[in-house]
N, C-alpha and C positions, 0 to 999 in steps of 0.2 A: 536605431538609437535609444528609442524611448524604452523600448520591450525590457531589455533586462533589470534596469532598476526600478521600473514598476512590478515586473514578479518578485523583485528581491522586497520589494515595500509590499507586495501583497499577500506572497505565501510565507516566508521565512519567520516572520513574527508572529501570524497564526499558527504556522505548524509547532513554533516552539509553547505558543501556549495551550494547545491541543493537547502534545505528546507529554508536556508537563502534567496534566490534569488526568490522561487517559492510559498513561504508558504502563505497560503489564509486560510479563516475561513472555518472550518467543514462544508461538504456540504453530505448532505442524499442520498446515491443513494446505489441500491442495487449490479447494476455492475458497479461502480463506482470505482476509486482502493482507497477503504478504507476497513476497517475490518470489523467484521460484524455489531458492533456496528452503524455504519456510521458517527461516528465521526473523530476516529483517522485514519489519511492519510495512505497509505503504502509506504513507501521511498524504499526499498529494497526488491528482492524475491530471494529467493535459492531453487532450484527444486532438487530433490533427486529421485531414483528411488523405488518403491513402488513394491513389491512383491504379500504380501498376505493381504487379506481382512482387512477391521480398526479393527474388534473385535479380528484377532490373534494379531492383532499389537498390540492392548492395551494390552493384556493378557500377553504379551511376554517382556514386559518392562525392567524386572530383566531378561535379557537373558541369563547370563549365569547361574546365580541359577538354573532357571526352566529347562534348558536342562539338567543340573546335575540331577536334581530332577525326570526329565524324562527318561533319561536313567537309572538312579536306578529303578526305576517302571516297565518300560520295562524287566529290566533281570529278577524282583522276579514275573513279569506274566508268564517268560517262563516255571516256573514249574506249570501252570496251565495246565490241560490236554482238553481244548478247541481245536479243529483243527485250522490252521490260514493258509489262502493263500500262497505257496512261492513266495517269491520276488526274484528278480533279484540281485545279490550282488553288482554287478558294478553299476547299477542304484541307490541302496540304497547309496552306496558309494559315489556318484557324491550328491545326493539330501541331504546326510550328509555335505558335502562341502560347497553345496551352502546355506544349512542353518547357517550352520555357518560364511560365509561370511557377510550374510544378517543382522546377528546376532551381527557382529563385526562392520558393517556400521552403525546399528543402534545404538548401544552402546557409538561410538564416537559422533553421531549425537546429541545425549543427552546430552554428557560432554561439547561439543561445545555451544549447545543452552544452559545450565545452566550458562555459562560464560558469553554469551550476557545479559543474562538475570541481572546478578550480576554487569553488566555495567549500567545497568537503561533502556537496551532497550526493547521494548514490543514487545514482538511474538503471531503469530495466525499461528494454523496449517490447511492445507486444502488437504485431501488426497483422491485422487482417486474417487471424486465427478462427474465429468464430463469427465474427461481424466483419461482414465485407464493406471497401469502403473507408474502415475505422482504423487509427492506431492510437496506443495507448503510450505517454511516457507515464512510468509509475517511478514516483521520487519517494525515497526516504532520507531522512534526515537524522544522522548518527546522535551519540551521546554528547560526545566532542563539540558537534557543530551548535548543537544547541546552547549547551553550555558558554561557550565563546558568543554566542548572540545574547546570551543574557544580560552581558555587558553593556548592553545599548539600549535596554528596555526598563522601564521602571514598573513591573511588577511585583507586587506585595507576594511574598512569598512567604508560610509558615515557617517559625525557627522552633530549636525544639523546647525553649522556652514557654511554659503555660502559665496563666492566670487565671482566676476565679472571677467567673461573668456574675453580678450580682445586680440581682432584677429591681432591686431597689430596699423598701423599708419590709421588714416581717408581714406587714399587713399584707402589701400589694404582691409580696412572693406568696403567700399561700394564696390570694386570689387568683393570681395567673396559674397555680398550680392547681385549683380545683374546676377553672376553665379548661383548662386541657386536658383533666381528666376526663371531664361533662361531653365534650368535643371529640376526645380520643377517636371515637368511629367514623367521623366525618376527615381524617387524615389517610395521605395514602400510603400503604407500607414500605416506606423508604428510609432509610439512615437519617436524611437531613431533617425529618419531623421531632426527633428526639429532643428533649427539654436540653438545651444546652448550659453545661454547670462551668465549664471553663474552656479557657479557647486559646489558641497558640498565637504565640507575640509575632505580630508579622513585619515584615521590612523590606523595602523595597531596592534593588539593584543599585550599585553606588552610583552608574553614570546617568546621565538626564538626557536620553537621546529618544526621547517619546515620540517624536513625529516620525520613527522609522515603523512603528504599529500602524500607522495610518491606512487603513485597510480600503483599497482602492475598489472600483466596480469592474467585475467580469468585463466589461466592456473596453473599457483603459488597456487592457491586456490583449485583447482578442481582437480589438480592431481591425488591423490588417490582415487576418484571415491565416496566419500562420499556426496557430491553434483554433481548434472551434469550439472548444468548452474548458474550465476548469472548475473542481470540484476537490472535498476531500469525501471520506468515503464514509458509510455507516458503518456502526459498531453493531453487527447483529452475530456477533458469538452468543453461546449459551449463558454466559453473565454478562454479556453486553449491555450496555445501557437502554438502547434503543429498545431491546426488547421489555424491559421492567418499565419504559414510557409508556409502550404499546398497552401493558397489563393494567399501569397506576394512570397512565392520563388520557390516552387516547381512545376509550372504549366508554360508549354510550350508558353502560351499564351503570357506572359508578359517577352519574353525572352530580351527585349530591355531594362529593366529597371534595376537598383542597384541592389545587393542582400541586403537584412536585417542584415548588419554584425553583429550590436549589439543584434537583438533578436536569431542569429546563437550562438553565445558566451553565453547569458544568457540560452539558451536553453540546448547546448551540452557543453558547457564549452572554455575554453581560446583556447586550443588545435585545436580543431576543426573550430572553429571561425577563427583561422589563416589562416588554410589551405584554407577554402573559401575566405578569403580576397585575399591571395597570389595569388589565382588562378584569381579570378577578377580583379586585376593588372594585372597578364599576359597577360589576355585575351584583358583588354582595349591597352594595350601597342601593342597588335597587329595588332589593327586597322590603327596606319600609316604605320607600315610595310608592311600590306595587300595592302595598296593604293598605296604605292613606287614601291612593287613588280607588281603588277598590269602594272602601267607607263611601267615600265621598260619591260615587255612581250609584252605592245601592241606598244612601241618603235621599237621593233626587228618587230613585224607585219608589222608596216609602211614602214619600212626600208629593206623588204628583197627582194624585189624588184630591189634596187638601190645598192645591195650587190654584189661590183664584183665578188670576189673569187666563190660565188654561180652562178652566171651569167657563168662564162666561165666552170665549172661545166657542166651545163645546156645546154652550147651551141654545137650542133651536129657538127660543122665545124672543133672544134678540133681535131674530130677524134682520142681520146687519147685510146690507148689499153693498158689493165692492163693485169698483170702476175696472177694466177689461186689463188683460195681462198683457196685450198685445194689441196691435191695430189693426182693424177690419176681420180678419181670421175669429178673433177672440169677444166674447159675449162677456155681459154680467153675471158674478158668481157670487154666490153666499158664504158668509166668514166662517160658515160652522163646515166648510168641507175641509179648512185648514184644520180642524180639530186634533188628528193624529201627529201632524207635523208640531203642532204646538203641545202637544203633550210628552214628545220624543225632545223635543227643546228643552223640557224642565229638564231633564235628566242630567243635560251638562250645564247648564245657565240657571243656578240657584246658589243662593248665599253660601254654600259648602264651598264651590268652587273660587270664592275670593279666597276664602282662607287656605286653600289647598295652594294656589300662585305664590301665597306668602310662604307655604311650608317649603313648595319647590324650590324658591331662591332661598331661602336657608339651605335646605339639601344640597342645593351646587355647591355651596360656600363650604358645607361640613365634607362633602366628599372631594375636592382640591385639598381641605387640611388634611383627611384623612390619608389622601394619597403623597400628600410632602411626606408627613410622618414615617409612612410606609417605605416610601425611598429612601428615606434616611436611612431607615433600620436596616434596607436589603446593601446600603454602602456600607454600612458598618460591616454588616457577614461577609460580604462578597471583597473585604479588603479596597474598597474603593474610593475612603474618605481624602485622601490624599489626590485622588489622580483627576487632573486636570485636561481637557481633550486639548490637544493644539494641531492645527494642520495646516502647515506652511508649504508642505509639496504641491507645486501644482499639478491641473488635469493634464493628461495628456493630447488631449483636445486642444486647450488652451497653451498648450507649448507648440502644437501645429499652428496652430492661427498666430499666433506671433510669428514665428518662422515664415509660414505664406505671406504675412505681410511684410516682413522687411524682407521678402525676396522681390517684391510688386514694387516697393517701393525703390528699390537697389536698380531694377530691373527700367524704372520709368525716368531714373535720375542720368541714364544710358541715353535716353531719345533726344534728340537733339531738338526736334518740334516743342515750341514753346505752347503752341496749341494741344498738343497730345499730354504734356505734362498737366495743364489746367484742368483739362478735361480730367485726366486722372484724381487730380486732387477734389475737383468737384464731386465724382462718383464714388471715390472713398467718404468723404465727409458726411454724404447723403447716405451712404448704407453702410459703411463699418464703422463709425464712432459711437463709442459708446453710449452720451446721453439721446443721440438720434437712436441708436437701439432702442433703448429703452423707452423712448417715445413712441417706437413703431409698437410693441409689444404692448403698452400699454393702451393703445388705441385699439389691436386687435381686440384685446380682452373685452374692451367697451362696447367693439362689434360684436363680439360673442355674447355679452350680455343683453344687448339690443336683438339681438336674433333669437334669444328667449323670450323678451316680452311680445316679440311679434306672431310666435308661438302662440303664446297665453293668448292675446288676442284673438288668434285663429278661433280656438278653443271658444272663446266667447262667443266666436259669430256663430259657431258650430249652435251652440246652447241656444241661440235667439233663433236661428233656423230653425232648427228641430222642434223647439215648441210651437211655433207658427203653424209648421205642416201637422205636428201631433194635434192641433187645436180644428186643421181644417180636416182631419181624418173624421170619414163615417164611421171608424168600428169604435163602438164603444168602449171597448177594453184599453185601446190605446189615452182614448181621452179623459178613462177615469184615475190613469195611473200617469199624468205626463209629468208632474214634478218628481217623483221617484225616478223616470224613465232618464229623464234629461239630467239629473243628478249625477245618479250613476254612471252612464255613459260617458258623461265628459270627465268624471273621475278615472275612470278607467282609460280612456285616451289619454289623457294626462299622464297617467304612470307610464303608458307604453313611450309616448315622446321621452319621458324622463329617463327610462332607461336606454333608450336608445340615442339619445344627447349625451349621457353620461361617458358611453365609452368613446364616442365622439372629442367632447370635450378633455379627456384625457389625454387621448392624443395631442389634439392642439395645445396643450400646456406642455408636453416634453416636445413639441416642434419651437414653440417656441424659448423656451429655456436652452434649447440647444442652440440657438440663432444668438440669444446674449451670450454665451460663450462665457460661463463663468470660471472663474481663477481655480477655485480648490471644491471638490465635493462636498464639503460642507454647503458652501454656499451654491453650488448646483440644486442640491439635494432641498435646500430651503426654499430655495424661488420656485422649483418645481410642485414643492407643496402647497405653497403661497397659492400659484396660479391654480391648480389643480383645486384647490378648497374654494376659490371664489366662484369660480367656473361652475363646479359642480353643486355649489351653495345656492347659488342662483337660480340653477336649473330646477333642484327641488324644492324649492320654498318661494318662488315667483308665484306659481298658481296658489298657493297656501295664501300670500301676502296679498294678492287680489282679491282674492274670497272675504278677506278679515278685514280690511281698511278702504278698498275700493268699490266693490262691488254695492250696488244701490245708494249710493252717494251723488252720482253726478248723472241723474236720470231725469231731474227736471221733476213736471207733477202731469196731471192730465190735463190736456188743450196746451200743454206748451211742453212736448218730451224732448229730449237730446235725442239726436240722431247721427248714425256715425256709418260713413260708406254707405250713402245714399239714402235708402230706406230700413236700415236695422236700427232699431229702439233699443237703448242701451237697458241692458237686465236688470230688476229691481229685487230685491228680496221678498222673504215670505212674509207673512204679517209676525209671525214669532220670530224674525232676525235672520241674520246670514249667517249665525253660530252652528245652528244645525251643518248647512251646508260645507261650511269650515269642517267641522268634526266628522262628517263623509270623507270630504276628501282628504282630510291629514290621515285616518284609518286606510283608506284604499293607497294612498301612496306608502305610508308606514308598512302595511303590511304586505304590499306589492314587493316593495325592493326587499325586505327580508326574504322574502320566499320565493322571489323569482331571482332577483337580482343577487342576490347573496348565498343563499344555500342551493337552489335548482344549479345555479350556472357553475356554482363552485363543483359541485357533486353530477352534473350533468355532463360539462365539457371535458373533465379527464377522461371518463368514459368513454366518450365519443371518439376524442383523439385515440384512445387504445385499441378500439374499434375498426378505425380507419387504418391503425398503423397492421392492426393484424388482418386486415383484408389485403394490404400490398404485399405481406407477409406469404398469404396464400398458405396459411397453417391453420388448421382447425385446434379449436383450446385445449384438446388431448396433445398435439401435438406441439402446440405453444407451451404448454407446461412440462412437459419432457425436456424441450430445448432450455427452457429457462433453466431447468436443474443444473446442467451441463456448464452454465455460464460461473464465471466468477465473479467477487464481489464487486470488482470495478467496473465489468462490463454490465453487472446489473443495474447498478447506480447510472449506467451510461441512458438506459431507457427511462431513467427517472424525469419527471417535471424540470424545471431548473428553476431556481428559485430566484425569486423577482422581488425580492426583498417584502419590506412590513408596510410601505408605504398605501396598497391599497388595503390593507386590513385596518389602520389606524383610521384613513378615509372613512371608511362604511360606519365605524364606532364613532366617527367624530359628527356626522350627518346624523346619526342616529342619536346620538346625543342632544342634538339642536332639536329634533322634531320632540324629543322627550320635555326639552327647557323651555323652550321657545312659546308654544301655543298650548302648553299645557293647561291652561284655563278651558281652553274649547274643548279638551278630551284628556279626562283625568285617568282613562285607561291605557296612555301612552307607556307609563313605567311598566305594569305589567306585561303588554307586548314585547319592550323592551327585553326584560328580564328572561321570558320564556325565549325568544330568540337566543339570548346572548348564552343560556345554559346549552342550547345546540350548537352554538357558535363555537364555544371552548373547546368542545369535542371534535369538532369537525374542523377547526384549522390543527389542534393537535396530531389528528389522522394525517391530514397533508403533509405537515411537517415531517412525521415518521415514518410513512411508507408510500406518498406521492411524489414528495418533492426530494431531488438532491441535497445531503447536506451542506447548509452556508457555513462560509467562513467565519469563526468565530469573532466578533465585536465586541473591543470594549465600549461600555458610554455610562456614566452616570445619573441620566436622567432621561428623560422621553423628549429632551428638545423643543423644537416648536411647536409642538402637539399642546404640550401645557400651556402655552400663552393663547392658542386657537382656543382651548377650553376655557381657560379664565375670560375671554373675551364674548365668548359665546354666554357663560353664567351671567356677566354683568348685561348684555345686550336683554337674555331673557327677562330681566325686572321690568325694562322700558316697554318690551312688546306685550308680555303679561298685563301691563297697566294700559293701554290701548285697547288690548282686546277686551277686557271688562268696562272698560269707559266707553269704547265707541262702537263695539260689535255686539257685546251683550245688552240686554236691556236692565240691567242691575241698575246704574244711574238713574234711568228715567223711573224704574220702579220707587226709588229711592226718595224723588224728588216729589213725586206722586204723594206717597204716602204721608211723607212731612211736611208738604206745603200745598199741594191743593185738594187730598182727599178729605172729605167734611166729616169722616168717621176716624180718620187715624188709622183706615185698612187700606188694600188695593182692590175694595169692590168701585167699580168705574173705570178702572184704570184702563180696559180695551177700549173704550169709547173714549177716553182722555187721547188717546196716542191716534185718533184718526180724524180726519177734517174731510169735509164736504164739498162738494165739486156738482156744478150744474150741467146736465148732459149737453146742454145747450151751446154752450162753451168750447165743443170739441172742436178740434181744426177742422179745416175739410177734408173729406176723403180718410178718415180716421175713427168713424163713429161704429159701431159693432154692425156686422152686416145682418145679423140676426137678434133684433134689438129685444124680441120679444121670447129671447131663451128661455127666462123663469118665469114665462106665462103672464106676465104682467108687463106695465109700460114703467121704465125707471125714467124717472126726473133728478132724482139726487143720488148721488152712489158715493162712496166711500172711500179714502185711501190713506196708508200709512205716514203721516207726515204731520208738522206743528205748522199749518198756516192758517190764517183768518179765512172763514167761510166767503162764498159769493156774494151774501146779503149786507157785509160789511164794509166799511168807509174805504178800506184797503183790499178787495178781493186778491185772494191767494197770495198775498203777500207771509214772509214768514212772522211768525206769532212771537209774541213775549214769551210765552212757555219754550218755545224753539231755545232763543235768547239764553233765559234761565239754566235749562239742560245744560247747553255746551259749555256755560260757565261753570258749572257744576264737574261736567267729563274734564275739562282742563286743570280743575283743582283735583279733583281725585286722582290725575294722572302725575302732578306734581306732589300731592303727598305721598302718593304710593310709593313711587319710586325712589324719595329719598329716605322715607322712614323703614323700606326693606332692604338698600343699599346700606343705611347705617345700623341696622341691624346685622346684614353682612359683614360691616367690616368690624364689629365689636365681636362678633364668633373668631371671624381671623384672627382678629388683635390677641384675643381670650385663650386660643388654642396654639402653642409652640409649636414652630416646625419643626424642632429636633426633639425625640423624648427624652425625659429626664433621665433614663437610665442610660439611652444611648450618649449621654452629652457627656455623664461620668465613665462610662468606659472609654471613650476615645481619650478623654483627658486622663484616664487612668494609664491608656497605651501609651501616650506619650511621654510621660515621667517615666513608666516603667524602660523602654527604648534608651531616655538619656541615662538612667540609673547602668542599664547594661552598659552602654559603650562608655560611661565613667568609669564603671568597674572595667571594665577591660584597657582602658587608660592606666589605671592604677596599675592592674598586675603588668602589663610592658615595661612601666617605669621602674616598678620592683624588679624584676627581671633584670633590666639594666642596670642598676644600681648593684643589685649582687654580682652581677658580672664585672661589673667597674672594681668591687671593693677585693676582687680576689687576686691573690698574688698571680704574676707573671710568669713565674715558673711552675708555679700549682696546675698539676693536670687538671682539664675539664672532667667534671663527673660524669657528664653526656655530652655526647656531640650535638654540637648546634644546630645541623638539621632536623637532629629528634626533638630538642626543643620547640623548633621552628612547627616542626608537624603537629605539636601537643598543641602550641599556641593557635596552630589554624583551626 
């Protein structure tokens, strides 16, 4: 019931769109994308499963009648005395079911194909010639059918009339021409990159039937198994666009060039073109962010020897004895052993990181505004300024769900038992009503996020236990590198868990969305994107949030530590703070996801599938190459990977954008790593789309949809997160308060001693003091720990000191001031930059006026023609036939 209209919505409009842009003269090619006559081009291909040979398949066209006749003839043959071999009844029953299923699929295909031919489409079958078990239905849309269907679409098509495109004032025009000449080597060698001085006036077709072009997913069309796949063909002729795309886009040797966005849009459609345009703008905007981040990092390297706090920590003359880091197994230690960590922390925790955080907040706003202007320019160039996406057609799954629900209601109404009716009502209300389904989905998402928290807590327990085990080790190599070993191994474990859980959360998000049964494809996609984003964002950033805001906050103090799961003492930060560990975790997570999950998986998994397919075919590489040469275009595309959409690509970049903006105060090199990854990612994705994926159905879109809202939300959240990172995770505020409030000389001399509190070792709880109290060679009576508390000899021993409350007030004040100032600056930049470029606004207004003038002139010509005809004498012969006049008018 649903198959034919879905195919109509899904295939015919994209066929019209693709054929109008890529139609060429017929080319005779035996292996090209043409029918057997070499004239009609293959516009679309459907594949289906073939069980029987061609002869038996043709002989069973009327499957139901023949199966009945064969069954009757077999029943008459049973009276014959000839012996016949015994047959297993179970096998016979299964075979009969398979035959019936195959006959049913064939009958539905025949009925469906007849409707396609009634619409004017031309079909040709190719069954099991070179690929056993696979049949191909080749579809060609004649020009007459495409022109007829143009009446139901609102595609802006260029007219004969042209108008000049003015880039603005003479100064702006000269500047643009100069920039274009300077950057000419960076542009690919395609026609679309020439300076546009004139443009065809475009006007849409008359009827407003845009909903006919809503492209439905292949799952809706192929859900019932009648066809196994559906795809248009790649254009790989000598002058085909795919060859030009491979040379000017999918090659790693031209990584420094811009992308041919116009050619990408022409070949793959606006939706794919917008993704790569957005990715190009994002990568381009990462260049200044990466440069400033490298400058901030180099500033930290240049000033590390002049940093007074790290110099005091590395000075052995201070002779500061620190309290044990764990119970029993750990002993007292010297602060000078943390010299390396303190110096490394200064590389990321210095004054420049504060200004870099402000810069990145403004950078995010500039990026969003730059993309909006770029998107509007593309809408004008691609004639999408009047395009409004409307989707009113329900999904096949939704219609099937509604039909199934109605059938259940009808069946329940026939049941006489009131008890069963009540039971059905309660069951339906609990499991099938929309509010209950949404409630269940939200709670399941919450459970998945709780699972992420539990995993992070498990890694915390690993760090605590492995640290104790290394302290108890007798090997000096382990005892000397405890901090580095614990930090690195824990970060790697977090990375592995993130990669595994990412795949699980992707399946969970899709399963939950399917259970919701959204009405339209747009609603389905937006809900799926939101759930996937929430789960994967929590999965990637929960370990980072723990290190930034929770580790070292709830540990207690010596003599009164906080314990979890029995005897596990909560871990504390190093003396230089948790910023260094946060940087390590962020670096390993970001690089690991980019190298392993994004690039290695994208390259390795397709090659692994190809290797498995080769082993199954039992052909070596030479035989496979020879076999591949004999295949036609539609058979070659059958072996390509199916197109799975742009959501995984967008999700990958959104998570990376979060890594770049949210915790950039702790890792200034994040924009640089993102830039290097994206340079490779663009060419890698291009190669996948050109050589490894089947050609997607061209889909129109004027923006990137819900992804823009997610980007904007992340950029706003980044301001708040970086304010808390600078205020609470780094030592920027304590250093500032000490320098201007407590320092006797206005410098940071004495800052380290100011941050350390005193503890009397006699106040240890029972069975918590060190096993080896003489580890340093002398008896320790007073040890130090990082906190702001009163000393044991004061009237309020170990209570939070006045300095703690002063610093806390300063931290909260900084968060409020930083957040409001940066957001005010971001809003000012947003207001200052118009969303629509001035020249594009002028051209759009000019085009509207030209269209009005064109139609007014046409109406005047028609009126003048009617007046001339009415003034003509009734006995005077016409000077020219009416049909000829209509032809000229047309």
